[in-house]
C-alpha positions in Angstrom: 17.9 -22.2 -16.9 15.1 -24.7 -16.9 12.3 -24.9 -14.4 13.9 -27.9 -12.8 17.3 -26.2 -12.4 16.0 -22.9 -11.2 15.9 -22.2 -7.5 13.0 -23.6 -5.5 11.5 -22.1 -2.5 10.7 -23.1 1.1 8.4 -21.1 3.4 9.0 -21.7 7.1 8.6 -20.0 10.4 11.4 -17.7 11.6 11.7 -19.9 14.8 12.3 -23.0 12.7 14.8 -21.3 10.4 16.7 -20.0 13.5 16.8 -23.5 14.9 17.9 -24.8 11.5 20.7 -22.3 11.4 22.3 -24.1 14.3 22.7 -27.4 12.5 23.6 -28.9 9.1 20.0 -29.4 7.8 16.9 -27.3 7.3 14.4 -28.6 9.8 11.0 -29.7 8.4 7.7 -27.8 9.1 5.0 -29.8 10.9 3.2 -30.4 7.6 6.4 -31.8 6.2 6.6 -34.3 9.0 3.0 -35.2 8.6 3.2 -35.8 4.9 6.6 -37.5 5.0 8.4 -35.1 2.7 9.5 -31.5 2.6 7.2 -29.2 0.5 8.8 -26.7 -1.8 7.4 -24.4 -4.5 8.6 -23.2 -7.9 8.7 -19.5 -8.5 5.3 -19.5 -10.3 3.7 -21.4 -7.4 4.9 -19.3 -4.5 2.2 -16.7 -4.2 -0.6 -19.4 -4.3 1.3 -21.4 -1.7 1.5 -18.4 0.6 -2.1 -17.4 0.1 -3.5 -21.0 0.5 -1.3 -22.2 3.4 0.1 -19.2 5.3 -2.6 -16.5 5.3 -2.8 -14.9 8.8 0.7 -16.0 9.7 3.6 -13.6 10.5 7.3 -14.2 11.1 7.8 -16.2 8.0 11.1 -16.8 6.2 11.6 -17.6 2.5 14.5 -19.8 1.5 15.9 -19.9 -2.0 17.2 -23.4 -2.5 19.5 -24.9 -5.2 17.7 -28.1 -6.4 21.0 -29.4 -7.8 22.3 -29.8 -4.2 19.3 -31.9 -3.0 20.2 -35.2 -4.6 18.0 -38.1 -5.6 15.4 -37.4 -2.9 14.0 -34.5 -4.9 11.1 -35.3 -7.1 8.4 -33.2 -8.9 5.0 -34.6 -8.2 1.5 -33.6 -9.4 -0.7 -31.9 -6.9 -4.4 -31.4 -6.6 -3.7 -27.7 -7.2 -4.5 -27.5 -10.9 -2.4 -30.6 -11.6 0.8 -28.6 -11.2 4.0 -30.5 -10.4 5.6 -29.4 -7.1 9.1 -30.1 -5.8 9.0 -32.6 -2.9 12.1 -33.7 -1.0 12.1 -37.2 0.5 15.4 -36.7 2.3 16.9 -34.1 4.7 17.5 -30.7 3.2 21.2 -29.9 3.6 21.7 -26.3 4.8 24.4 -25.9 2.1 21.6 -26.1 -0.5 20.2 -22.8 0.8 21.2 -20.0 -1.5 19.7 -17.2 0.5 17.0 -16.5 3.1 14.8 -13.5 3.6 11.9 -12.3 5.7 8.4 -12.4 4.1 6.7 -9.1 5.0 3.0 -8.8 5.5 1.2 -5.8 4.0 -1.5 -3.9 5.9 -4.2 -5.7 3.9 -2.7 -9.1 5.0 -1.1 -9.9 1.6 2.5 -11.1 1.5 5.3 -9.0 0.2 8.0 -11.1 -1.3 11.7 -10.1 -1.1 12.7 -7.5 -3.8 14.9 -10.1 -5.6 11.7 -12.0 -6.5 9.5 -9.0 -7.6 
């Protein structure tokens, strides 16, 4: 499995995931609307994404997403974060692309505890 065919990950609030569960698409986070695309992370980028953009937040959900089901709207673009290429989706994310979802726990020290399948 190559980096581009491996699952990608979306962090979102529980409320937004629950609202998404009632429809056919994963609803975008406010930053996604602001930037004009949905932000995703590869496996090696996930911990930094959580630390840099979600510290102090609770009730977060992690989605494992099949990039092969996202179509031509998915692109990997260089970011300011060490020049790494991140997956960005310039189209709605179909709920059928979601392989699984899990709560992201917060440890007493404030760090995030990823689901056991990712540890």
